[in-house]
KELOKE-87697 format. One record per residue (C-alpha): residue number from 1; residue in one letter; chain; x, y negated, z. Coordinates in steps of 0.001 Angstrom, whole numbers, plus 500000, padded with zeros to 6 digits. Layout:
BEGIN
(NUM "A" "A" (X Y Z))
...
END
This chain:
BEGIN
(1 "M" "A" (488944 494339 489686))
(2 "C" "A" (486065 496418 490936))
(3 "G" "A" (484693 498946 493348))
(4 "I" "A" (483513 502246 491880))
(5 "C" "A" (481626 505236 493252))
(6 "G" "A" (479754 508294 492059))
(7 "V" "A" (477982 511524 492901))
(8 "L" "A" (477814 514862 491111))
(9 "G" "A" (474836 516704 492542))
(10 "P" "A" (471374 515655 493739))
(11 "I" "A" (471235 511850 493662))
(12 "D" "A" (468618 509146 493529))
(13 "A" "A" (468901 505510 492575))
(14 "S" "A" (468456 504096 496081))
(15 "V" "A" (471398 506093 497469))
(16 "L" "A" (473620 505122 494558))
(17 "R" "A" (472689 501469 494987))
(18 "S" "A" (473450 501597 498709))
(19 "M" "A" (476835 503173 498052))
(20 "T" "A" (477675 500584 495426))
(21 "R" "A" (476552 497571 497421))
(22 "T" "A" (478780 498374 500382))
(23 "M" "A" (481559 497212 498035))
(24 "V" "A" (480066 493904 496944))
(25 "H" "A" (483212 492128 498179))
(26 "R" "A" (485242 494103 495616))
(27 "G" "A" (482996 492865 492813))
(28 "P" "A" (480841 489835 493590))
(29 "D" "A" (480161 488998 489931))
(30 "D" "A" (478203 491981 488595))
(31 "E" "A" (476969 495499 489272))
(32 "G" "A" (476050 498443 487078))
(33 "F" "A" (474725 501989 487334))
(34 "Y" "A" (474493 505173 485317))
(35 "L" "A" (471989 507845 486323))
(36 "A" "A" (471413 511160 484548))
(37 "D" "A" (470585 514704 485533))
(38 "G" "A" (472887 515565 488427))
(39 "V" "A" (475235 512597 488045))
(40 "G" "A" (475263 509000 489230))
(41 "L" "A" (477943 506323 488740))
(42 "G" "A" (478016 502872 490303))
(43 "V" "A" (480309 499854 489988))
(44 "R" "A" (480734 496362 491423))
(45 "R" "A" (482704 494031 489176))
(46 "L" "A" (485065 491136 489745))
(47 "S" "A" (485188 489651 486239))
(48 "I" "A" (488755 489022 485048))
(49 "I" "A" (488987 490226 481426))
(50 "D" "A" (486079 489536 479018))
(51 "V" "A" (484095 487806 481756))
(52 "A" "A" (480875 487660 479745))
(53 "G" "A" (481023 490978 477879))
(54 "G" "A" (482752 493450 480181))
(55 "H" "A" (479682 494757 482024))
(56 "Q" "A" (480151 498312 483357))
(57 "P" "A" (479570 501230 483072))
(58 "I" "A" (480940 501278 479529))
(59 "T" "A" (480242 504045 477003))
(60 "N" "A" (481627 505242 473700))
(61 "E" "A" (479730 504745 470440))
(62 "D" "A" (477188 507539 470947))
(63 "G" "A" (476859 507210 474725))
(64 "T" "A" (478208 510674 475517))
(65 "L" "A" (481167 509300 477488))
(66 "V" "A" (480645 506917 480416))
(67 "V" "A" (483377 505215 482470))
(68 "V" "A" (483545 503131 485644))
(69 "F" "A" (486885 501448 486234))
(70 "N" "A" (488762 499585 488960))
(71 "G" "A" (491971 497798 488011))
(72 "E" "A" (493712 496308 485009))
(73 "I" "A" (495230 497868 481886))
(74 "Y" "A" (498004 495473 480902))
(75 "N" "A" (498675 497075 477515))
(76 "H" "A" (495010 497274 476507))
(77 "R" "A" (495492 495018 473481))
(78 "E" "A" (498115 497301 471946))
(79 "L" "A" (496001 500356 472755))
(80 "R" "A" (492954 498727 471203))
(81 "T" "A" (494842 498003 467968))
(82 "R" "A" (496112 501572 467862))
(83 "L" "A" (492632 503007 468407))
(84 "E" "A" (491023 500739 465807))
(85 "T" "A" (493476 501990 463174))
(86 "Q" "A" (492304 505503 464120))
(87 "G" "A" (488695 504563 463352))
(88 "H" "A" (487320 503621 466782))
(89 "R" "A" (484927 500682 467053))
(90 "F" "A" (484823 498422 470095))
(91 "A" "A" (481769 496601 471432))
(92 "T" "A" (483625 494412 473988))
(93 "R" "A" (487004 492760 474631))
(94 "S" "A" (487237 494491 478015))
(95 "D" "A" (490252 496606 478938))
(96 "T" "A" (487791 499143 480381))
(97 "E" "A" (486549 500150 476948))
(98 "V" "A" (489923 501522 475841))
(99 "L" "A" (489470 504335 478384))
(100 "V" "A" (486551 506019 476606))
(101 "H" "A" (488157 505766 473173))
(102 "L" "A" (491513 507020 474460))
(103 "Y" "A" (489723 510020 475960))
(104 "E" "A" (488007 510717 472638))
(105 "E" "A" (491385 510713 470945))
(106 "Y" "A" (493715 512271 473528))
(107 "G" "A" (491584 513840 476272))
(108 "D" "A" (493091 514080 479745))
(109 "A" "A" (496537 513150 478386))
(110 "S" "A" (495308 509603 477677))
(111 "V" "A" (496297 508544 481200))
(112 "H" "A" (499956 508731 480130))
(113 "L" "A" (499399 505829 477722))
(114 "L" "A" (498129 503416 480361))
(115 "Q" "A" (500284 500633 481751))
(116 "G" "A" (498605 499096 484762))
(117 "M" "A" (496925 499631 488101))
(118 "F" "A" (493776 501714 488011))
(119 "A" "A" (491344 504161 489486))
(120 "Y" "A" (488637 505276 487090))
(121 "A" "A" (486018 507973 486653))
(122 "L" "A" (484945 509188 483207))
(123 "W" "A" (481863 511359 482737))
(124 "D" "A" (481868 513623 479680))
(125 "G" "A" (478162 514289 479161))
(126 "K" "A" (478628 516929 476481))
(127 "R" "A" (480885 519066 478668))
(128 "R" "A" (479286 517987 481956))
(129 "R" "A" (482762 517224 483194))
(130 "L" "A" (484115 514445 485411))
(131 "L" "A" (487666 513121 485069))
(132 "V" "A" (488991 510887 487867))
(133 "A" "A" (492469 509332 487703))
(134 "R" "A" (494579 507104 489942))
(135 "D" "A" (497535 504986 488796))
(136 "R" "A" (501091 506232 489118))
(137 "L" "A" (502116 504202 492188))
(138 "G" "A" (498787 504212 494023))
(139 "I" "A" (498075 500498 493696))
(140 "K" "A" (494324 501134 493563))
(141 "P" "A" (492610 503509 496028))
(142 "L" "A" (490318 506466 495409))
(143 "Y" "A" (488623 508668 498046))
(144 "Y" "A" (486617 511850 497483))
(145 "L" "A" (484956 514765 499240))
(146 "E" "A" (482885 517865 498564))
(147 "T" "A" (479819 518478 500717))
(148 "N" "A" (476838 520819 500392))
(149 "G" "A" (477671 521557 496772))
(150 "S" "A" (477960 517868 495823))
(151 "F" "A" (481080 515957 494817))
(152 "L" "A" (481408 512284 495820))
(153 "F" "A" (484058 509650 495102))
(154 "A" "A" (484501 505936 495822))
(155 "S" "A" (487000 503101 496059))
(156 "E" "A" (486206 502794 499762))
(157 "V" "A" (485188 505244 502479))
(158 "K" "A" (482281 502987 503475))
(159 "A" "A" (480534 503827 500219))
(160 "L" "A" (480791 507562 500877))
(161 "L" "A" (479299 507142 504352))
(162 "E" "A" (476098 505806 502784))
(163 "H" "A" (475322 509301 501483))
(164 "A" "A" (473048 511368 503740))
(165 "D" "A" (475366 514387 503598))
(166 "V" "A" (478389 512454 504884))
(167 "S" "A" (479028 511570 508517))
(168 "A" "A" (481937 509799 510177))
(169 "A" "A" (483806 512341 512272))
(170 "P" "A" (487480 512003 513204))
(171 "D" "A" (490150 514310 511850))
(172 "L" "A" (492253 514778 514984))
(173 "Q" "A" (495286 516017 513076))
(174 "A" "A" (495183 512857 510979))
(175 "L" "A" (494845 510859 514200))
(176 "D" "A" (498223 512211 515298))
(177 "L" "A" (499662 511271 511894))
(178 "Y" "A" (498343 507748 512382))
(179 "L" "A" (499959 507420 515796))
(180 "A" "A" (503241 508609 514324))
(181 "F" "A" (503343 506416 511218))
(182 "R" "A" (500902 503493 511897))
(183 "Y" "A" (498904 504705 508886))
(184 "V" "A" (497569 508055 507663))
(185 "P" "A" (499705 509556 504860))
(186 "G" "A" (497663 510917 501969))
(187 "P" "A" (495955 513065 500967))
(188 "H" "A" (494674 512987 504552))
(189 "T" "A" (492295 510382 505952))
(190 "L" "A" (491103 509794 509499))
(191 "F" "A" (487641 510978 508388))
(192 "R" "A" (487100 514726 508517))
(193 "G" "A" (486528 516153 505038))
(194 "I" "A" (487382 512956 503110))
(195 "K" "A" (490592 512924 501078))
(196 "K" "A" (492635 510418 499119))
(197 "L" "A" (493461 511212 495528))
(198 "P" "A" (497289 510930 495557))
(199 "P" "A" (499064 508455 493260))
(200 "G" "A" (499959 509791 489839))
(201 "H" "A" (497215 512419 490016))
(202 "R" "A" (494037 513137 488129))
(203 "L" "A" (491081 515176 489316))
(204 "V" "A" (488731 517234 487181))
(205 "R" "A" (485328 518380 488445))
(206 "E" "A" (483730 520958 486188))
(207 "D" "A" (481438 523966 486727))
(208 "G" "A" (481317 523277 490464))
(209 "R" "A" (485108 523471 490826))
(210 "T" "A" (487579 520704 491624))
(211 "Q" "A" (491124 520714 490286))
(212 "V" "A" (493706 518090 491285))
(213 "Q" "A" (496712 517752 488967))
(214 "R" "A" (499851 515627 489159))
(215 "Y" "A" (500555 513797 485892))
(216 "W" "A" (503486 511564 486994))
(217 "D" "A" (506301 512138 489451))
(218 "P" "A" (509220 509704 489698))
(219 "V" "A" (512583 511398 490111))
(220 "L" "A" (515345 509322 491674))
(221 "G" "A" (518913 510216 490818))
(222 "D" "A" (522093 509288 488954))
(223 "F" "A" (520772 509993 485461))
(224 "Q" "A" (522501 507147 483583))
(225 "S" "A" (526076 507733 484661))
(226 "A" "A" (527558 505760 481756))
(227 "I" "A" (525655 502521 482376))
(228 "N" "A" (527469 499602 484017))
(229 "L" "A" (526051 496817 486166))
(230 "D" "A" (525903 494189 483396))
(231 "E" "A" (524014 496546 481088))
(232 "A" "A" (521613 497502 483874))
(233 "V" "A" (520929 493863 484755))
(234 "E" "A" (520242 492998 481117))
(235 "E" "A" (517723 495814 480675))
(236 "F" "A" (516141 495216 484080))
(237 "S" "A" (515741 491498 483315))
(238 "G" "A" (514042 492210 480002))
(239 "L" "A" (511634 494691 481588))
(240 "L" "A" (510835 492294 484427))
(241 "R" "A" (510134 489393 482063))
(242 "D" "A" (507837 491598 479995))
(243 "T" "A" (505910 493027 482931))
(244 "V" "A" (505397 489597 484515))
(245 "R" "A" (504132 488267 481183))
(246 "R" "A" (501675 491171 480957))
(247 "H" "A" (500527 490683 484543))
(248 "L" "A" (499558 487116 483661))
(249 "I" "A" (496961 488265 481113))
(250 "S" "A" (493624 486993 482405))
(251 "D" "A" (490538 485049 481380))
(252 "V" "A" (490500 483335 484808))
(253 "P" "A" (493135 481341 486760))
(254 "V" "A" (496106 483220 488252))
(255 "G" "A" (498127 482188 491323))
(256 "M" "A" (501056 483569 493332))
(257 "L" "A" (501521 484647 496956))
(258 "L" "A" (504935 483193 497823))
(259 "S" "A" (506511 484278 501113))
(260 "G" "A" (509891 482647 500582))
(261 "G" "A" (511647 486032 500449))
(262 "L" "A" (513541 487278 497413))
(263 "D" "A" (510840 489558 495950))
(264 "S" "A" (507962 487090 495798))
(265 "S" "A" (510353 484260 494872))
(266 "A" "A" (511689 486313 491957))
(267 "V" "A" (508200 487070 490638))
(268 "T" "A" (507269 483395 491052))
(269 "A" "A" (510385 482342 489133))
(270 "M" "A" (509640 484725 486265))
(271 "T" "A" (506024 483555 486250))
(272 "A" "A" (507016 479896 486150))
(273 "A" "A" (509400 480639 483265))
(274 "A" "A" (506599 482354 481310))
(275 "R" "A" (504086 479497 481651))
(276 "T" "A" (503900 475969 480368))
(277 "Q" "A" (501736 474749 483271))
(278 "P" "A" (502751 474819 486962))
(279 "I" "A" (501653 477938 488802))
(280 "T" "A" (499655 477619 492017))
(281 "T" "A" (501486 479173 494988))
(282 "F" "A" (500270 480067 498473))
(283 "T" "A" (502268 480647 501649))
(284 "V" "A" (501159 481718 505131))
(285 "G" "A" (503029 481126 508388))
(286 "F" "A" (502524 480844 512130))
(287 "D" "A" (502331 477954 514536))
(288 "L" "A" (505546 479173 516147))
(289 "P" "A" (509224 478325 515668))
(290 "G" "A" (511948 480733 514623))
(291 "S" "A" (511821 484074 512868))
(292 "H" "A" (508032 484203 512583))
(293 "N" "A" (507986 481395 510051))
(294 "E" "A" (509062 481376 506410))
(295 "L" "A" (507201 478235 505445))
(296 "A" "A" (510398 476218 504998))
(297 "Q" "A" (511996 478825 502707))
(298 "A" "A" (508848 478983 500577))
(299 "R" "A" (508805 475199 500261))
(300 "V" "A" (512374 475220 498933))
(301 "V" "A" (511450 477754 496237))
(302 "A" "A" (508205 475964 495348))
(303 "K" "A" (510041 472654 494966))
(304 "R" "A" (512742 474201 492787))
(305 "L" "A" (510149 475837 490507))
(306 "G" "A" (507729 472901 490472))
(307 "T" "A" (504712 474877 491650))
(308 "D" "A" (501415 473504 492921))
(309 "H" "A" (502098 474665 496477))
(310 "H" "A" (499654 475273 499343))
(311 "E" "A" (500291 476383 502934))
(312 "L" "A" (498171 478067 505587))
(313 "V" "A" (499304 478022 509230))
(314 "L" "A" (497823 480669 511544))
(315 "T" "A" (497103 480377 515243))
(316 "P" "A" (496302 483211 517707))
(317 "D" "A" (492536 482636 517425))
(318 "A" "A" (492777 484230 513955))
(319 "T" "A" (492851 487585 515765))
(320 "E" "A" (489102 487207 516333))
(321 "L" "A" (488845 488639 512819))
(322 "L" "A" (490347 491993 513850))
(323 "P" "A" (487071 493968 513948))
(324 "E" "A" (486203 492644 510491))
(325 "L" "A" (489616 493624 509132))
(326 "V" "A" (489354 497139 510561))
(327 "R" "A" (486009 497525 508798))
(328 "H" "A" (487499 496440 505486))
(329 "L" "A" (490542 498719 505862))
(330 "D" "A" (488330 501836 506275))
(331 "E" "A" (491147 503504 508209))
(332 "P" "A" (493288 501780 510824))
(333 "I" "A" (496609 500506 509524))
(334 "A" "A" (498617 499164 512445))
(335 "D" "A" (500522 496802 510194))
(336 "P" "A" (499901 493369 511715))
(337 "A" "A" (500657 491742 508358))
(338 "A" "A" (497115 492755 507328))
(339 "L" "A" (495755 489727 509188))
(340 "P" "A" (497815 487017 507438))
(341 "T" "A" (497392 488883 504139))
(342 "Y" "A" (493616 488647 504414))
(343 "L" "A" (493664 485012 505461))
(344 "I" "A" (496033 483871 502718))
(345 "C" "A" (493941 485737 500119))
(346 "R" "A" (490780 484109 501453))
(347 "F" "A" (492560 480755 501321))
(348 "A" "A" (493754 481371 497749))
(349 "R" "A" (490226 482404 496643))
(350 "Q" "A" (489161 478775 496909))
(351 "M" "A" (491333 478089 493845))
(352 "V" "A" (492108 481352 492013))
(353 "P" "A" (490543 484840 491823))
(354 "V" "A" (493831 486541 490811))
(355 "V" "A" (497233 486458 492530))
(356 "L" "A" (500587 488045 491809))
(357 "T" "A" (502582 489400 494767))
(358 "G" "A" (506097 490673 495491))
(359 "E" "A" (505129 494041 496976))
(360 "G" "A" (507328 496993 496084))
(361 "G" "A" (510707 495296 495830))
(362 "D" "A" (512199 497015 498872))
(363 "E" "A" (511091 500482 497788))
(364 "L" "A" (512112 499903 494173))
(365 "L" "A" (515538 498398 494868))
(366 "G" "A" (516682 499964 498143))
(367 "G" "A" (515937 496928 500259))
(368 "Y" "A" (515623 498558 503680))
(369 "P" "A" (518833 498556 505795))
(370 "R" "A" (517774 501844 507391))
(371 "Y" "A" (518691 503644 504164))
(372 "E" "A" (522376 502866 504725))
(373 "W" "A" (522069 503356 508490))
(374 "F" "A" (520678 506840 507924))
(375 "A" "A" (523534 507720 505561))
(376 "R" "A" (526073 506501 508124))
(377 "A" "A" (524415 508550 510848))
(378 "K" "A" (524710 511675 508683))
(379 "L" "A" (528372 510893 507984))
(380 "L" "A" (529196 510417 511663))
(381 "Q" "A" (527310 513589 512496))
(382 "R" "A" (529649 515502 510190))
(383 "L" "A" (532869 513776 511265))
(384 "L" "A" (532499 513425 515028))
(385 "P" "A" (531397 515951 517631))
(386 "A" "A" (528248 515211 519593))
(387 "W" "A" (530125 514555 522834))
(388 "V" "A" (532095 511716 521222))
(389 "R" "A" (529020 510105 519655))
(390 "E" "A" (526668 510519 522616))
(391 "G" "A" (529141 510578 525476))
(392 "V" "A" (531488 507769 524429))
(393 "L" "A" (530199 505636 521554))
(394 "L" "A" (526524 505513 522503))
(395 "P" "A" (527090 504090 526015))
(396 "L" "A" (529472 501508 524569))
(397 "S" "A" (526894 500465 521953))
(398 "R" "A" (524343 499765 524664))
(399 "I" "A" (526550 497110 526270))
(400 "A" "A" (527665 495594 522974))
(401 "P" "A" (526762 491879 522498))
(402 "V" "A" (524390 492457 519564))
(403 "T" "A" (520677 491843 519016))
(404 "R" "A" (517975 494274 520128))
(405 "R" "A" (517442 495304 516492))
(406 "Y" "A" (521071 496394 516110))
(407 "K" "A" (521104 498126 519487))
(408 "T" "A" (518140 500218 518291))
(409 "A" "A" (519924 501006 515027))
(410 "L" "A" (523149 501994 516792))
(411 "D" "A" (521240 504208 519200))
(412 "N" "A" (519607 506053 516307))
(413 "I" "A" (522872 506350 514369))
(414 "L" "A" (524856 507792 517269))
(415 "A" "A" (522257 510013 518958))
(416 "E" "A" (522198 513737 518220))
(417 "R" "A" (518929 514113 516277))
(418 "D" "A" (517610 516080 513329))
(419 "D" "A" (516762 514136 510187))
(420 "A" "A" (513009 513979 510758))
(421 "T" "A" (513366 512766 514347))
(422 "R" "A" (515930 510167 513309))
(423 "H" "A" (513636 508852 510581))
(424 "M" "A" (510655 508762 512959))
(425 "H" "A" (512605 506567 515380))
(426 "W" "A" (512986 503978 512624))
(427 "V" "A" (509470 504005 511165))
(428 "A" "A" (507201 505171 513969))
(429 "G" "A" (504019 503445 515016))
(430 "L" "A" (504593 504805 518513))
(431 "D" "A" (508023 505854 519695))
(432 "P" "A" (508007 509684 519440))
(433 "A" "A" (508493 510076 523204))
(434 "L" "A" (505753 507560 523974))
(435 "R" "A" (503369 509260 521533))
(436 "S" "A" (503889 512578 523240))
(437 "D" "A" (503440 510940 526634))
(438 "L" "A" (500140 509257 525738))
(439 "L" "A" (498296 512232 524218))
(440 "S" "A" (495705 513766 526494))
(441 "P" "A" (495955 517525 527189))
(442 "E" "A" (492718 518011 525204))
(443 "L" "A" (494028 516239 522115))
(444 "R" "A" (497392 517953 522390))
(445 "E" "A" (495616 521311 522383))
(446 "A" "A" (493424 520374 519398))
(447 "I" "A" (496253 519354 517057))
(448 "S" "A" (499219 521088 515503))
(449 "L" "A" (502281 519518 517073))
(450 "G" "A" (504957 518679 514550))
(451 "A" "A" (502579 517704 511744))
(452 "P" "A" (504139 514208 511341))
(453 "E" "A" (507588 515736 511031))
(454 "A" "A" (506223 518173 508417))
(455 "V" "A" (505341 515202 506183))
(456 "L" "A" (509053 514343 506076))
(457 "T" "A" (510445 517847 505537))
(458 "P" "A" (510296 517884 501696))
(459 "Y" "A" (512498 514778 501585))
(460 "L" "A" (514971 515283 504445))
(461 "G" "A" (517279 517946 505791))
(462 "G" "A" (520499 519605 504750))
(463 "V" "A" (523907 518142 504006))
(464 "A" "A" (523769 515592 501212))
(465 "T" "A" (525867 512834 499651))
(466 "R" "A" (525177 509179 500403))
(467 "A" "A" (523451 508800 497026))
(468 "E" "A" (521235 511823 497652))
(469 "I" "A" (520297 510610 501130))
(470 "V" "A" (519357 507109 499977))
(471 "H" "A" (517423 508409 496965))
(472 "R" "A" (515524 510870 499156))
(473 "L" "A" (514567 508128 501588))
(474 "M" "A" (513491 505844 498741))
(475 "A" "A" (511344 508646 497302))
(476 "L" "A" (509833 509289 500735))
(477 "D" "A" (508894 505624 501159))
(478 "M" "A" (507481 505451 497655))
(479 "Q" "A" (505187 508422 498311))
(480 "T" "A" (504106 507483 501862))
(481 "W" "A" (504775 504057 503349))
(482 "L" "A" (504426 502131 500076))
(483 "V" "A" (501157 503814 499106))
(484 "D" "A" (499315 504209 502375))
(485 "D" "A" (500489 501091 504208))
(486 "V" "A" (501840 498378 501901))
(487 "L" "A" (499592 498844 498870))
(488 "T" "A" (496485 499924 500777))
(489 "K" "A" (496800 496885 503015))
(490 "M" "A" (497184 494573 500024))
(491 "D" "A" (494296 496120 498104))
(492 "K" "A" (491846 496149 501013))
(493 "M" "A" (492714 492682 502310))
(494 "S" "A" (492718 490996 498899))
(495 "M" "A" (489485 492724 497895))
(496 "A" "A" (487893 491732 501212))
(497 "A" "A" (488428 488170 499997))
(498 "S" "A" (487262 489050 496438))
(499 "V" "A" (490768 488456 495068))
(500 "E" "A" (492614 490669 492598))
(501 "A" "A" (496235 491223 493693))
(502 "R" "A" (498723 492317 491030))
(503 "V" "A" (502171 493785 491766))
(504 "P" "A" (504562 493303 488814))
(505 "L" "A" (507544 494922 490562))
(506 "L" "A" (505679 498237 490500))
(507 "D" "A" (505189 498448 486757))
(508 "H" "A" (505907 502113 486114))
(509 "R" "A" (508402 501384 483329))
(510 "L" "A" (510435 499259 485734))
(511 "V" "A" (510216 501968 488396))
(512 "E" "A" (511329 504706 485988))
(513 "F" "A" (514293 502656 484797))
(514 "V" "A" (515563 501779 488272))
(515 "A" "A" (514951 505323 489536))
(516 "S" "A" (517332 506688 486902))
(517 "L" "A" (520246 504389 487777))
(518 "P" "A" (523272 505544 489782))
(519 "L" "A" (523266 504293 493351))
(520 "A" "A" (526625 502675 492711))
(521 "V" "A" (524905 500414 490171))
(522 "K" "A" (521654 499939 492074))
(523 "L" "A" (523417 498904 495282))
(524 "R" "A" (526716 497631 493851))
(525 "H" "A" (526812 494502 496004))
(526 "G" "A" (524172 495517 498522))
(527 "A" "A" (520415 495855 498182))
(528 "K" "A" (518527 494304 495251))
(529 "T" "A" (521601 493484 493197))
(530 "L" "A" (519658 493854 489948))
(531 "L" "A" (516925 491466 491057))
(532 "K" "A" (519365 488901 492410))
(533 "R" "A" (521375 488877 489196))
(534 "A" "A" (518229 488711 487054))
(535 "V" "A" (516791 485603 488755))
(536 "A" "A" (519929 483861 490045))
(537 "P" "A" (519759 481100 487379))
(538 "L" "A" (516153 480329 488345))
(539 "L" "A" (516200 480228 492160))
(540 "P" "A" (518030 478248 494857))
(541 "A" "A" (521314 479829 495904))
(542 "S" "A" (520081 479989 499503))
(543 "T" "A" (517213 482271 498425))
(544 "I" "A" (519577 484609 496574))
(545 "R" "A" (522039 484768 499489))
(546 "R" "A" (519434 485118 502220))
(547 "R" "A" (519579 488405 504105))
(548 "K" "A" (516642 490796 504218))
(549 "H" "A" (514040 489369 506595))
(550 "A" "A" (510821 491274 507163))
(551 "F" "A" (507609 489297 507455))
(552 "Q" "A" (507064 489167 511211))
(553 "V" "A" (503822 488694 513110))
(554 "P" "A" (504279 487517 516742))
(555 "L" "A" (502771 490657 518281))
(556 "D" "A" (504696 490530 521542))
(557 "Q" "A" (503518 486973 522204))
(558 "W" "A" (499937 487712 521187))
(559 "V" "A" (499391 490850 523268))
(560 "S" "A" (501107 489262 526262))
(561 "G" "A" (499136 486026 525938))
(562 "P" "A" (495914 485245 524082))
(563 "L" "A" (495101 488889 523292))
(564 "R" "A" (495980 490332 526715))
(565 "D" "A" (492467 490406 528200))
(566 "F" "A" (490859 491539 524932))
(567 "T" "A" (493350 494386 524580))
(568 "R" "A" (492839 495615 528131))
(569 "D" "A" (489059 495474 527729))
(570 "M" "A" (489240 497551 524538))
(571 "L" "A" (491696 500201 525693))
(572 "L" "A" (490714 500678 529334))
(573 "D" "A" (486920 500528 529354))
(574 "R" "A" (484568 503499 529704))
(575 "R" "A" (484066 504075 525973))
(576 "A" "A" (487784 504323 525262))
(577 "R" "A" (488381 506674 528196))
(578 "Q" "A" (485455 508923 527284))
(579 "R" "A" (486927 509634 523848))
(580 "G" "A" (489466 511778 525639))
(581 "W" "A" (492252 511076 523172))
(582 "F" "A" (494741 509567 525606))
(583 "D" "A" (495876 509864 529180))
(584 "G" "A" (494198 506799 530706))
(585 "S" "A" (496859 506303 533363))
(586 "R" "A" (499578 506323 530694))
(587 "V" "A" (497727 503741 528610))
(588 "E" "A" (497286 501586 531700))
(589 "A" "A" (500986 501863 532462))
(590 "L" "A" (501798 500759 528899))
(591 "L" "A" (499511 497747 529195))
(592 "G" "A" (500781 497001 532672))
(593 "R" "A" (504162 496198 531215))
(594 "N" "A" (502485 493300 529440))
(595 "G" "A" (502217 491434 532723))
(596 "R" "A" (505633 490001 532000))
(597 "R" "A" (505860 486669 530273))
(598 "R" "A" (506723 488368 526996))
(599 "C" "A" (505816 491896 525932))
(600 "R" "A" (508508 493859 524129))
(601 "D" "A" (506274 496690 522960))
(602 "G" "A" (503579 494815 521065))
(603 "Q" "A" (503624 497261 518140))
(604 "S" "A" (502622 500218 520323))
(605 "V" "A" (499779 498253 521884))
(606 "W" "A" (498655 497054 518448))
(607 "T" "A" (498651 500644 517150))
(608 "L" "A" (496310 501757 519938))
(609 "L" "A" (494137 498654 519600))
(610 "C" "A" (493569 499145 515862))
(611 "L" "A" (492595 502773 516469))
(612 "E" "A" (490071 501875 519166))
(613 "L" "A" (488536 499135 517004))
(614 "W" "A" (488223 501671 514168))
(615 "A" "A" (486503 504165 516453))
(616 "R" "A" (483993 501543 517590))
(617 "E" "A" (483274 500476 514034))
(618 "F" "A" (482941 503893 512383))
(619 "L" "A" (482330 506471 515118))
(620 "D" "A" (480222 504577 517663))
END
C-alpha cells in the first residue's frame, strides 16, 4: 500500500518531495521519485509484496514507461506468467511491475485484466502521455486538478495543497452535498477545483488535454433467470473462497478486523479455513452496555474459529483525536465509525501491517432494510390514496408501541414524498428540513438548491417493480455511499495508522456475479442469503441468525455529556459565526436541545462539528 502523487508541468524536486512526504503515513517504509522534463512522480511505500525489491517508481526494460502504484494486484502471479511467455522480463517480484509490462502489451485496455484494489499513474515517456486509473469499486482514492496549465494528482488532497498553485478554498455547492449526505459524493470534493477520479474510470492527460473514461460499470438486474438458489450458493461460495485466498497473499503478517457481524465473521471464517495457523483478529467496542457493544458477539466467533483474538475498548476521551482524524480524512465524513476504525487499525498495527475487513457486504447482498421499506412505500403509494396514508395510517403509526427506528421508517413509508425526498430522509446527514433551516441566507443564495436531490435522480423515479427498485437503490449505494463514505473512511483511517485494509467482499468478480442474479435468488430468505448459506457450516448459528445490526457509536451520549462543552465552543464561537454558512441562532437552538440528559439528534451535531473542524484545519 502506498501514497502516490505527480505533476505534469513546471516542477522542481523540493515541491515533489513536499507533496510526497505529506503522505508518509501511507508508506512509512520507503519513498521514490521520478523527475524529467515537465513531469514529476512521487511515491511513499508500505512494503507488503517483495519487501526488499519492490522499490518504486518502477520502469519497463528500457525506462520509457514509469509507474507509481497504490494498492494490491491479487492476480499478479498469473499475469506475470502470461507476460513472461510473451517475452517480457521482470526485474522484481513486485505486483507493481506487471503494470508497465501489461501496458506495453495491451495499452489502456490492460486495466481490464487487473484483479485488485488500485490507483496508479503510468507515464509513457515516448508519447509524453499520462495514464491514471482507479479500481472498479473505488477502494483506493485518487484526486486531481488542473491549474495554470499544470495537471496534478495524488492519493490525498494534502499532497496537492503543497503545490504553490493550489489553495484550499471551499466549494459551497459541495458543502451543501456534505450536509445532505454526511460525505461529498464524487467527483466533487469540498475543495474548489479538486476532483475525485470516479471508481471504474481511467484518466488520460496528453497534449494539454484531460480525458476521463469509464472502463467498468456494474449493471444490476435479473440476468440469470434460470439459476436456482442452490446453484447460486455453490458458485458464490467458490468465488468467495478464491477471493479470500487471493487477499491473503502477502510477504508480511495478515490479520482480520472482526466486528461480530455476519460480513466480517464470514470473511474471518473463510480466512481461518484457508490457513493452517490461527489468524489474529481485532475487535473494538465501547465502555457502555447495550446496542453500542458487539464485543460479546465477536468473542463467540473468535472462539468458534480458534483465532488469536484481541479487544480494544473505547472511552469518550478518544474523541480528543477528532482534529487529527479530520486532517487524515481530507474532507469531513460525518460517519462516527471513523474514530473506532482508526483506533482499531492503530491497535492492530502493533501486530500486523495488513488486515482483512468485511466492508461491502450490505451493498453487495442487499443488507439494508431500507431497500425493502422503499419498495413497500412505492407499493402503498400506488395502492392507497394520500389521504388514507397520511390522514389515517400515519397518525396511527406515531402512537404504535414500536421503537424510534421503526417509527421513523413508518413515517417515511406512509408520507406523501417523491423518491428523492424519501431516500434523503433515510440517508441524510441532516434531516432535509433541518438542513434548509440551518443554511444562512448568504449560503442559500450562493448554492443551487436541489443539488443533493440531483445526485439521486439517475437512480430513482418512475413506477418500477420491487426488483427494479431494490436494484436501483443498491446501484445508488454502490456508486455513492459505499465509495465516498465506507471505503474512503476505511482507506484514510487504516492508512493513517500505516495499515493496509483489504476488502474481499468487493472483489469485482464476486460483485459481477451477484449483480446478475435475480432478486428472488439474492433475497430468497431475506438479506445476505448467499453469504449465510456459504458460511453456515463454519460459524455459530447465533451469528447466522442474528438480525442486521449497524455498528453504532454513542453519539447522543457523547454530545450531551463529555463532548457538550467542546461542541458548543466549536460551533458557536466567533470564527464559526464569521464563516457565514449557518444561521447562528438556529445552530444555538439545535445545541440547546442537548441540555437534556440525553441528546436525540447527535448525528446532526456531529455533522456540523466535523465540518467546522475541517474548516479550521484546512481553511484557517
